[in-house]
ZABAVEX-335600 format. One record per atom (N, C-alpha, C): residue number from 0; x, y, z; chain; atom name. Coordinates in Angstrom, 1 decimal, always signed. Layout:
N
 num      x      y      z cadena atomo
 NUM      X      Y      Z      A    CA
...
# end
This chain:
163
 num      x      y      z cadena atomo
   0  -42.0   +0.2  +26.8      A     N
   0  -41.5   +0.8  +25.6      A    CA
   0  -41.9   -0.1  +24.4      A     C
   1  -42.1   +0.6  +23.3      A     N
   1  -42.6   -0.1  +22.1      A    CA
   1  -41.5   +0.0  +21.0      A     C
   2  -41.5   -0.9  +20.0      A     N
   2  -40.6   -0.9  +18.9      A    CA
   2  -41.0   +0.1  +17.9      A     C
   3  -41.2   +1.3  +18.4      A     N
   3  -41.5   +2.5  +17.5      A    CA
   3  -40.3   +3.5  +17.7      A     C
   4  -40.4   +4.6  +17.0      A     N
   4  -39.4   +5.6  +17.1      A    CA
   4  -39.4   +6.1  +18.6      A     C
   5  -38.2   +6.7  +19.0      A     N
   5  -38.2   +7.3  +20.3      A    CA
   5  -39.2   +8.4  +20.4      A     C
   6  -39.4   +9.2  +19.3      A     N
   6  -40.4  +10.2  +19.3      A    CA
   6  -41.8   +9.7  +19.6      A     C
   7  -42.2   +8.6  +18.9      A     N
   7  -43.5   +8.0  +19.0      A    CA
   7  -43.7   +7.4  +20.4      A     C
   8  -42.6   +6.9  +21.0      A     N
   8  -42.7   +6.3  +22.4      A    CA
   8  -43.0   +7.4  +23.4      A     C
   9  -42.5   +8.6  +23.1      A     N
   9  -42.8   +9.7  +24.1      A    CA
   9  -44.1  +10.4  +23.8      A     C
  10  -44.4  +10.6  +22.5      A     N
  10  -45.6  +11.4  +22.1      A    CA
  10  -46.9  +10.5  +22.2      A     C
  11  -46.7   +9.2  +21.8      A     N
  11  -47.9   +8.3  +21.7      A    CA
  11  -49.0   +8.9  +20.9      A     C
  12  -50.1   +9.2  +21.4      A     N
  12  -51.2   +9.6  +20.6      A    CA
  12  -51.4  +11.2  +20.5      A     C
  13  -50.5  +11.9  +21.2      A     N
  13  -50.6  +13.3  +21.2      A    CA
  13  -49.9  +13.9  +20.0      A     C
  14  -50.3  +15.1  +19.6      A     N
  14  -49.6  +15.8  +18.5      A    CA
  14  -48.2  +16.1  +18.8      A     C
  15  -47.3  +16.0  +17.8      A     N
  15  -45.9  +16.2  +18.0      A    CA
  15  -45.6  +17.7  +18.0      A     C
  16  -44.9  +18.2  +19.1      A     N
  16  -44.5  +19.6  +19.1      A    CA
  16  -43.0  +19.6  +19.4      A     C
  17  -42.2  +20.0  +18.4      A     N
  17  -40.7  +20.0  +18.5      A    CA
  17  -40.2  +20.7  +19.7      A     C
  18  -40.7  +21.9  +20.0      A     N
  18  -40.2  +22.6  +21.2      A    CA
  18  -40.5  +21.9  +22.5      A     C
  19  -41.6  +21.3  +22.6      A     N
  19  -42.0  +20.5  +23.8      A    CA
  19  -41.1  +19.3  +23.9      A     C
  20  -40.8  +18.6  +22.8      A     N
  20  -40.0  +17.4  +22.8      A    CA
  20  -38.6  +17.8  +23.3      A     C
  21  -38.0  +18.8  +22.7      A     N
  21  -36.7  +19.3  +23.2      A    CA
  21  -36.6  +19.6  +24.6      A     C
  22  -37.7  +20.2  +25.1      A     N
  22  -37.8  +20.6  +26.5      A    CA
  22  -37.8  +19.3  +27.4      A     C
  23  -38.7  +18.3  +27.1      A     N
  23  -38.7  +17.1  +28.0      A    CA
  23  -37.5  +16.3  +27.9      A     C
  24  -36.9  +16.2  +26.7      A     N
  24  -35.6  +15.4  +26.6      A    CA
  24  -34.5  +16.0  +27.4      A     C
  25  -34.4  +17.4  +27.4      A     N
  25  -33.5  +18.1  +28.2      A    CA
  25  -33.8  +17.9  +29.7      A     C
  26  -35.0  +17.9  +30.0      A     N
  26  -35.4  +17.8  +31.4      A    CA
  26  -35.1  +16.5  +32.1      A     C
  27  -35.2  +15.4  +31.3      A     N
  27  -34.9  +14.1  +31.8      A    CA
  27  -33.4  +13.6  +31.5      A     C
  28  -32.7  +14.5  +30.8      A     N
  28  -31.3  +14.1  +30.6      A    CA
  28  -31.0  +13.2  +29.4      A     C
  29  -31.9  +13.3  +28.4      A     N
  29  -31.7  +12.5  +27.2      A    CA
  29  -31.2  +13.2  +25.9      A     C
  30  -31.1  +14.5  +26.0      A     N
  30  -30.7  +15.3  +24.9      A    CA
  30  -29.4  +14.9  +24.2      A     C
  31  -28.4  +14.6  +25.0      A     N
  31  -27.1  +14.2  +24.5      A    CA
  31  -27.2  +12.9  +23.9      A     C
  32  -27.9  +11.9  +24.5      A     N
  32  -28.1  +10.6  +23.9      A    CA
  32  -28.7  +10.7  +22.5      A     C
  33  -29.8  +11.5  +22.4      A     N
  33  -30.5  +11.6  +21.1      A    CA
  33  -29.5  +12.1  +20.0      A     C
  34  -28.5  +12.9  +20.4      A     N
  34  -27.6  +13.4  +19.4      A    CA
  34  -26.7  +12.3  +18.8      A     C
  35  -26.6  +11.2  +19.6      A     N
  35  -25.7  +10.1  +19.1      A    CA
  35  -26.5   +9.0  +18.3      A     C
  36  -27.8   +9.1  +18.3      A     N
  36  -28.6   +8.1  +17.6      A    CA
  36  -28.6   +8.3  +16.1      A     C
  37  -28.6   +7.3  +15.3      A     N
  37  -28.5   +7.4  +13.9      A    CA
  37  -29.5   +8.3  +13.2      A     C
  38  -30.7   +8.2  +13.7      A     N
  38  -31.8   +9.0  +13.2      A    CA
  38  -32.4  +10.0  +14.2      A     C
  39  -31.6  +10.3  +15.2      A     N
  39  -32.1  +11.2  +16.2      A    CA
  39  -33.4  +10.7  +16.9      A     C
  40  -34.4  +11.5  +17.1      A     N
  40  -35.6  +11.1  +17.8      A    CA
  40  -36.4  +10.2  +16.9      A     C
  41  -36.1  +10.0  +15.6      A     N
  41  -36.8   +9.1  +14.7      A    CA
  41  -36.2   +7.7  +14.7      A     C
  42  -35.2   +7.5  +15.5      A     N
  42  -34.5   +6.2  +15.7      A    CA
  42  -35.5   +5.2  +16.3      A     C
  43  -35.6   +4.0  +15.8      A     N
  43  -36.5   +3.0  +16.3      A    CA
  43  -35.9   +2.4  +17.6      A     C
  44  -36.8   +2.2  +18.6      A     N
  44  -36.3   +1.5  +19.8      A    CA
  44  -36.3   +0.0  +19.5      A     C
  45  -35.2   -0.6  +19.9      A     N
  45  -35.0   -2.0  +19.8      A    CA
  45  -34.7   -2.4  +18.3      A     C
  46  -34.2   -3.6  +18.1      A     N
  46  -33.8   -4.0  +16.8      A    CA
  46  -34.8   -5.0  +16.2      A     C
  47  -36.0   -5.1  +16.7      A     N
  47  -37.0   -6.1  +16.2      A    CA
  47  -37.3   -5.8  +14.8      A     C
  48  -37.4   -4.5  +14.4      A     N
  48  -37.8   -4.1  +13.1      A    CA
  48  -36.8   -3.2  +12.4      A     C
  49  -35.8   -2.9  +13.0      A     N
  49  -34.8   -2.0  +12.4      A    CA
  49  -33.4   -2.4  +12.9      A     C
  50  -32.5   -2.7  +12.0      A     N
  50  -31.1   -3.1  +12.3      A    CA
  50  -30.4   -2.0  +13.1      A     C
  51  -30.7   -0.7  +12.7      A     N
  51  -30.0   +0.4  +13.4      A    CA
  51  -30.8   +0.9  +14.6      A     C
  52  -31.7   +0.0  +15.2      A     N
  52  -32.5   +0.4  +16.3      A    CA
  52  -31.6   +0.6  +17.5      A     C
  53  -32.2   +1.4  +18.4      A     N
  53  -31.6   +1.8  +19.7      A    CA
  53  -32.0   +0.9  +20.8      A     C
  54  -31.1   +0.2  +21.5      A     N
  54  -31.4   -0.7  +22.6      A    CA
  54  -31.1   +0.1  +23.9      A     C
  55  -32.2   +0.7  +24.5      A     N
  55  -32.0   +1.5  +25.6      A    CA
  55  -31.6   +0.7  +26.9      A     C
  56  -30.7   +1.2  +27.7      A     N
  56  -30.4   +0.6  +28.9      A    CA
  56  -31.6   +0.7  +29.8      A     C
  57  -31.6   +0.1  +31.0      A     N
  57  -32.7   +0.2  +31.9      A    CA
  57  -32.9   +1.6  +32.4      A     C
  58  -31.8   +2.3  +32.6      A     N
  58  -31.9   +3.7  +33.0      A    CA
  58  -32.4   +4.6  +31.9      A     C
  59  -32.0   +4.3  +30.7      A     N
  59  -32.5   +5.1  +29.6      A    CA
  59  -34.0   +4.9  +29.3      A     C
  60  -34.4   +3.6  +29.5      A     N
  60  -35.8   +3.3  +29.4      A    CA
  60  -36.7   +4.0  +30.4      A     C
  61  -36.1   +4.2  +31.7      A     N
  61  -36.8   +4.9  +32.7      A    CA
  61  -36.9   +6.4  +32.3      A     C
  62  -35.8   +6.9  +31.7      A     N
  62  -35.9   +8.3  +31.3      A    CA
  62  -36.9   +8.5  +30.2      A     C
  63  -37.0   +7.6  +29.3      A     N
  63  -38.0   +7.7  +28.2      A    CA
  63  -39.4   +7.7  +28.8      A     C
  64  -39.6   +6.8  +29.8      A     N
  64  -40.9   +6.8  +30.4      A    CA
  64  -41.2   +8.1  +31.1      A     C
  65  -40.2   +8.6  +31.8      A     N
  65  -40.4   +9.9  +32.5      A    CA
  65  -40.7  +11.0  +31.4      A     C
  66  -39.9  +11.0  +30.3      A     N
  66  -40.2  +12.0  +29.3      A    CA
  66  -41.6  +11.9  +28.7      A     C
  67  -42.1  +10.7  +28.6      A     N
  67  -43.5  +10.5  +28.2      A    CA
  67  -44.5  +11.1  +29.2      A     C
  68  -44.3  +10.9  +30.4      A     N
  68  -45.1  +11.5  +31.5      A    CA
  68  -45.1  +13.0  +31.4      A     C
  69  -43.9  +13.6  +31.2      A     N
  69  -43.8  +15.0  +31.2      A    CA
  69  -44.4  +15.6  +29.9      A     C
  70  -44.2  +14.9  +28.8      A     N
  70  -44.8  +15.3  +27.5      A    CA
  70  -46.3  +15.4  +27.6      A     C
  71  -46.9  +14.5  +28.3      A     N
  71  -48.4  +14.5  +28.5      A    CA
  71  -48.8  +15.7  +29.3      A     C
  72  -47.9  +16.3  +30.1      A     N
  72  -48.2  +17.5  +30.9      A    CA
  72  -49.4  +17.2  +31.8      A     C
  73  -49.4  +16.0  +32.4      A     N
  73  -50.4  +15.7  +33.4      A    CA
  73  -50.2  +16.5  +34.7      A     C
  74  -51.3  +16.8  +35.4      A     N
  74  -51.1  +17.5  +36.6      A    CA
  74  -50.7  +16.6  +37.8      A     C
  75  -50.8  +15.3  +37.6      A     N
  75  -50.5  +14.3  +38.6      A    CA
  75  -49.6  +13.3  +38.0      A     C
  76  -48.4  +13.0  +38.6      A     N
  76  -47.4  +12.1  +38.1      A    CA
  76  -47.1  +11.1  +39.2      A     C
  77  -47.1   +9.8  +38.9      A     N
  77  -46.6   +8.8  +39.8      A    CA
  77  -45.4   +8.2  +39.3      A     C
  78  -44.3   +8.2  +40.0      A     N
  78  -43.0   +7.7  +39.7      A    CA
  78  -42.7   +6.6  +40.6      A     C
  79  -42.6   +5.4  +40.0      A     N
  79  -42.4   +4.2  +40.8      A    CA
  79  -40.9   +3.7  +40.6      A     C
  80  -40.1   +3.9  +41.6      A     N
  80  -38.7   +3.6  +41.5      A    CA
  80  -38.0   +4.1  +40.2      A     C
  81  -38.2   +5.4  +39.9      A     N
  81  -37.7   +6.0  +38.7      A    CA
  81  -36.2   +6.0  +38.5      A     C
  82  -35.4   +5.9  +39.6      A     N
  82  -34.0   +5.9  +39.4      A    CA
  82  -33.3   +4.6  +39.7      A     C
  83  -34.1   +3.5  +39.8      A     N
  83  -33.6   +2.2  +40.2      A    CA
  83  -32.5   +1.7  +39.2      A     C
  84  -32.5   +2.0  +38.0      A     N
  84  -31.5   +1.5  +37.0      A    CA
  84  -30.5   +2.6  +36.6      A     C
  85  -30.5   +3.7  +37.3      A     N
  85  -29.7   +4.8  +37.0      A    CA
  85  -28.3   +4.7  +37.7      A     C
  86  -27.3   +5.3  +37.1      A     N
  86  -26.0   +5.4  +37.8      A    CA
  86  -26.1   +6.5  +38.8      A     C
  87  -25.2   +6.5  +39.8      A     N
  87  -25.2   +7.5  +40.9      A    CA
  87  -25.3   +8.9  +40.4      A     C
  88  -24.6   +9.2  +39.3      A     N
  88  -24.6  +10.6  +38.8      A    CA
  88  -25.9  +11.0  +38.3      A     C
  89  -26.6  +10.2  +37.5      A     N
  89  -27.9  +10.5  +37.0      A    CA
  89  -28.9  +10.5  +38.1      A     C
  90  -28.8   +9.7  +39.1      A     N
  90  -29.7   +9.7  +40.2      A    CA
  90  -29.5  +11.0  +41.0      A     C
  91  -28.3  +11.4  +41.2      A     N
  91  -28.0  +12.7  +41.9      A    CA
  91  -28.7  +13.9  +41.1      A     C
  92  -28.5  +13.9  +39.8      A     N
  92  -29.1  +14.9  +39.0      A    CA
  92  -30.7  +14.9  +39.1      A     C
  93  -31.3  +13.8  +39.2      A     N
  93  -32.7  +13.6  +39.3      A    CA
  93  -33.1  +14.2  +40.7      A     C
  94  -32.4  +13.9  +41.7      A     N
  94  -32.8  +14.4  +43.1      A    CA
  94  -32.6  +15.9  +43.1      A     C
  95  -31.5  +16.3  +42.5      A     N
  95  -31.1  +17.8  +42.6      A    CA
  95  -32.2  +18.6  +41.8      A     C
  96  -32.7  +18.0  +40.7      A     N
  96  -33.6  +18.8  +39.8      A    CA
  96  -35.1  +18.3  +39.9      A     C
  97  -35.4  +17.5  +40.9      A     N
  97  -36.7  +16.9  +41.0      A    CA
  97  -37.8  +18.0  +41.0      A     C
  98  -37.7  +19.0  +41.8      A     N
  98  -38.8  +20.0  +41.9      A    CA
  98  -38.9  +20.7  +40.6      A     C
  99  -37.8  +20.9  +39.8      A     N
  99  -37.9  +21.6  +38.5      A    CA
  99  -38.5  +20.6  +37.5      A     C
 100  -38.2  +19.3  +37.6      A     N
 100  -38.7  +18.3  +36.7      A    CA
 100  -40.2  +18.2  +36.8      A     C
 101  -40.8  +18.2  +38.0      A     N
 101  -42.2  +18.0  +38.2      A    CA
 101  -42.9  +19.3  +38.5      A     C
 102  -42.3  +20.4  +38.2      A     N
 102  -42.8  +21.8  +38.5      A    CA
 102  -44.3  +21.9  +38.1      A     C
 103  -45.1  +22.4  +39.1      A     N
 103  -46.5  +22.6  +38.9      A    CA
 103  -47.4  +21.3  +38.9      A     C
 104  -46.8  +20.2  +39.2      A     N
 104  -47.5  +18.9  +39.2      A    CA
 104  -47.5  +18.4  +40.7      A     C
 105  -48.5  +17.6  +40.9      A     N
 105  -48.5  +16.7  +42.2      A    CA
 105  -47.7  +15.5  +41.8      A     C
 106  -46.7  +15.1  +42.5      A     N
 106  -45.9  +14.0  +42.2      A    CA
 106  -45.9  +13.0  +43.4      A     C
 107  -46.1  +11.8  +43.1      A     N
 107  -45.9  +10.7  +44.1      A    CA
 107  -44.7   +9.9  +43.7      A     C
 108  -43.7   +9.8  +44.5      A     N
 108  -42.4   +9.2  +44.3      A    CA
 108  -42.3   +8.0  +45.1      A     C
 109  -42.4   +6.8  +44.5      A     N
 109  -42.3   +5.5  +45.3      A    CA
 109  -40.9   +5.0  +45.2      A     C
 110  -40.4   +4.7  +46.4      A     N
 110  -39.0   +4.2  +46.4      A    CA
 110  -38.7   +3.4  +47.6      A     C
 111  -37.8   +2.4  +47.5      A     N
 111  -37.3   +1.7  +48.7      A    CA
 111  -36.0   +2.3  +49.1      A     C
 112  -35.4   +3.3  +48.3      A     N
 112  -34.2   +3.9  +48.6      A    CA
 112  -34.5   +5.1  +49.4      A     C
 113  -34.2   +5.0  +50.7      A     N
 113  -34.6   +6.0  +51.7      A    CA
 113  -33.9   +7.4  +51.4      A     C
 114  -32.8   +7.4  +50.9      A     N
 114  -32.1   +8.7  +50.6      A    CA
 114  -33.0   +9.6  +49.6      A     C
 115  -33.8   +8.9  +48.8      A     N
 115  -34.6   +9.7  +47.9      A    CA
 115  -35.7  +10.4  +48.5      A     C
 116  -36.0  +10.1  +49.8      A     N
 116  -37.1  +10.8  +50.5      A    CA
 116  -36.7  +12.2  +51.0      A     C
 117  -35.4  +12.5  +51.1      A     N
 117  -35.0  +13.8  +51.6      A    CA
 117  -35.5  +15.0  +50.9      A     C
 118  -35.7  +14.9  +49.6      A     N
 118  -36.2  +16.0  +48.8      A    CA
 118  -37.7  +16.1  +48.6      A     C
 119  -38.4  +15.2  +49.2      A     N
 119  -39.8  +15.1  +49.1      A    CA
 119  -40.5  +16.0  +50.2      A     C
 120  -41.6  +16.6  +49.9      A     N
 120  -42.3  +17.5  +50.8      A    CA
 120  -42.9  +16.7  +52.0      A     C
 121  -43.4  +15.5  +51.7      A     N
 121  -44.0  +14.6  +52.7      A    CA
 121  -43.6  +13.2  +52.4      A     C
 122  -43.4  +12.4  +53.4      A     N
 122  -43.1  +11.0  +53.3      A    CA
 122  -44.1  +10.1  +53.9      A     C
 123  -44.6   +9.1  +53.2      A     N
 123  -45.5   +8.2  +53.7      A    CA
 123  -44.8   +6.8  +53.8      A     C
 124  -44.7   +6.2  +55.0      A     N
 124  -44.1   +5.0  +55.2      A    CA
 124  -45.1   +3.9  +55.4      A     C
 125  -45.0   +2.8  +54.6      A     N
 125  -46.0   +1.8  +54.7      A    CA
 125  -45.3   +0.5  +55.3      A     C
 126  -46.1   -0.2  +56.1      A     N
 126  -45.6   -1.5  +56.6      A    CA
 126  -46.8   -2.4  +56.6      A     C
 127  -46.5   -3.6  +55.9      A     N
 127  -47.6   -4.6  +55.8      A    CA
 127  -48.9   -4.0  +55.3      A     C
 128  -48.8   -3.2  +54.3      A     N
 128  -49.9   -2.6  +53.6      A    CA
 128  -50.7   -1.5  +54.3      A     C
 129  -50.1   -1.1  +55.5      A     N
 129  -50.7   +0.0  +56.3      A    CA
 129  -49.8   +1.2  +56.4      A     C
 130  -50.4   +2.3  +56.5      A     N
 130  -49.7   +3.6  +56.7      A    CA
 130  -49.1   +3.6  +58.1      A     C
 131  -47.8   +3.5  +58.2      A     N
 131  -47.1   +3.4  +59.5      A    CA
 131  -46.7   +4.8  +60.0      A     C
 132  -46.2   +5.7  +59.1      A     N
 132  -45.8   +7.0  +59.5      A    CA
 132  -46.0   +7.9  +58.3      A     C
 133  -46.1   +9.2  +58.7      A     N
 133  -46.3  +10.2  +57.6      A    CA
 133  -45.8  +11.6  +58.2      A     C
 134  -45.0  +12.3  +57.3      A     N
 134  -44.5  +13.6  +57.7      A    CA
 134  -43.3  +13.9  +56.9      A     C
 135  -42.6  +15.0  +57.2      A     N
 135  -41.4  +15.4  +56.5      A    CA
 135  -40.2  +14.5  +57.0      A     C
 136  -39.1  +14.5  +56.2      A     N
 136  -38.0  +13.7  +56.5      A    CA
 136  -37.5  +14.1  +58.0      A     C
 137  -37.4  +15.4  +58.2      A     N
 137  -36.9  +15.8  +59.5      A    CA
 137  -37.8  +15.4  +60.7      A     C
 138  -39.1  +15.5  +60.5      A     N
 138  -40.1  +15.1  +61.5      A    CA
 138  -40.0  +13.6  +61.8      A     C
 139  -39.9  +12.8  +60.7      A     N
 139  -39.9  +11.3  +60.9      A    CA
 139  -38.5  +10.9  +61.5      A     C
 140  -37.5  +11.6  +61.2      A     N
 140  -36.2  +11.2  +61.8      A    CA
 140  -36.2  +11.5  +63.3      A     C
 141  -36.9  +12.6  +63.7      A     N
 141  -36.9  +13.0  +65.1      A    CA
 141  -37.8  +12.1  +65.9      A     C
 142  -38.7  +11.4  +65.3      A     N
 142  -39.6  +10.5  +66.0      A    CA
 142  -39.0   +9.1  +66.4      A     C
 143  -37.9   +8.8  +65.7      A     N
 143  -37.1   +7.6  +66.0      A    CA
 143  -38.0   +6.3  +65.9      A     C
 144  -38.8   +6.3  +64.8      A     N
 144  -39.7   +5.1  +64.6      A    CA
 144  -39.1   +4.3  +63.4      A     C
 145  -40.0   +3.7  +62.7      A     N
 145  -39.7   +2.8  +61.6      A    CA
 145  -38.9   +3.6  +60.5      A     C
 146  -39.3   +4.8  +60.1      A     N
 146  -38.6   +5.5  +59.1      A    CA
 146  -37.2   +5.7  +59.4      A     C
 147  -36.9   +6.2  +60.6      A     N
 147  -35.5   +6.4  +61.1      A    CA
 147  -34.7   +5.1  +61.1      A     C
 148  -35.4   +4.1  +61.5      A     N
 148  -34.7   +2.8  +61.5      A    CA
 148  -34.3   +2.4  +60.1      A     C
 149  -35.2   +2.5  +59.2      A     N
 149  -34.9   +2.1  +57.8      A    CA
 149  -33.9   +3.0  +57.2      A     C
 150  -34.0   +4.3  +57.4      A     N
 150  -33.1   +5.3  +56.9      A    CA
 150  -31.7   +5.0  +57.4      A     C
 151  -31.5   +4.9  +58.7      A     N
 151  -30.2   +4.6  +59.3      A    CA
 151  -29.6   +3.3  +58.8      A     C
 152  -30.5   +2.3  +58.6      A     N
 152  -30.0   +1.0  +58.1      A    CA
 152  -29.4   +1.1  +56.7      A     C
 153  -30.0   +1.9  +55.8      A     N
 153  -29.4   +2.1  +54.5      A    CA
 153  -28.2   +3.1  +54.6      A     C
 154  -28.3   +4.1  +55.4      A     N
 154  -27.2   +5.1  +55.5      A    CA
 154  -25.9   +4.6  +56.1      A     C
 155  -26.0   +3.6  +56.9      A     N
 155  -24.8   +3.1  +57.6      A    CA
 155  -23.7   +2.7  +56.6      A     C
 156  -24.1   +2.3  +55.4      A     N
 156  -23.1   +1.9  +54.4      A    CA
 156  -22.3   +3.1  +53.8      A     C
 157  -22.9   +4.2  +53.9      A     N
 157  -22.3   +5.5  +53.5      A    CA
 157  -21.5   +6.1  +54.6      A     C
 158  -21.9   +5.8  +55.8      A     N
 158  -21.2   +6.5  +57.0      A    CA
 158  -20.0   +5.7  +57.4      A     C
 159  -20.0   +4.4  +57.3      A     N
 159  -18.9   +3.6  +57.8      A    CA
 159  -17.6   +4.0  +57.1      A     C
 160  -16.6   +4.1  +57.8      A     N
 160  -15.3   +4.4  +57.2      A    CA
 160  -14.4   +3.1  +57.2      A     C
 161  -13.4   +3.2  +56.3      A     N
 161  -12.4   +2.2  +56.2      A    CA
 161  -12.9   +1.0  +55.3      A     C
 162  -13.9   +1.2  +54.5      A     N
 162  -14.3   +0.1  +53.6      A    CA
 162  -14.1   +0.5  +52.2      A     C
# end
């Protein structure tokens, strides 16, 4: 993120299109936040050069980066831990709407959070820099290999009762 306006952080060198901007802000869940900013999408990020600058949280920064990728309308998108700083509700919305968010694009979703793999078409599991397993969530769970081990390891905290 740069100490430019929110709009400039998303558009960068592309021409500004208001309709497209509204679309990507809604898609990533930033529309309501923009309404609260003193100058809307023209609010400067950070307070380096503007006292009324907007200090985005980690999750908001990730949403801005995602909005930038969507605004570019690239056919290929790489998302590296895009929900790492999001609260559970925002993460749930991302998972629930993922296919709509990246509609018509090839998306690579990199995550250590195994629950995020359930909505992906294919899952690639790497171990020590090598491809260890590849397939759908269901296929990999049925193989009872590394993927299942890691998935179950994380899922146990949600399954255990009495805590």
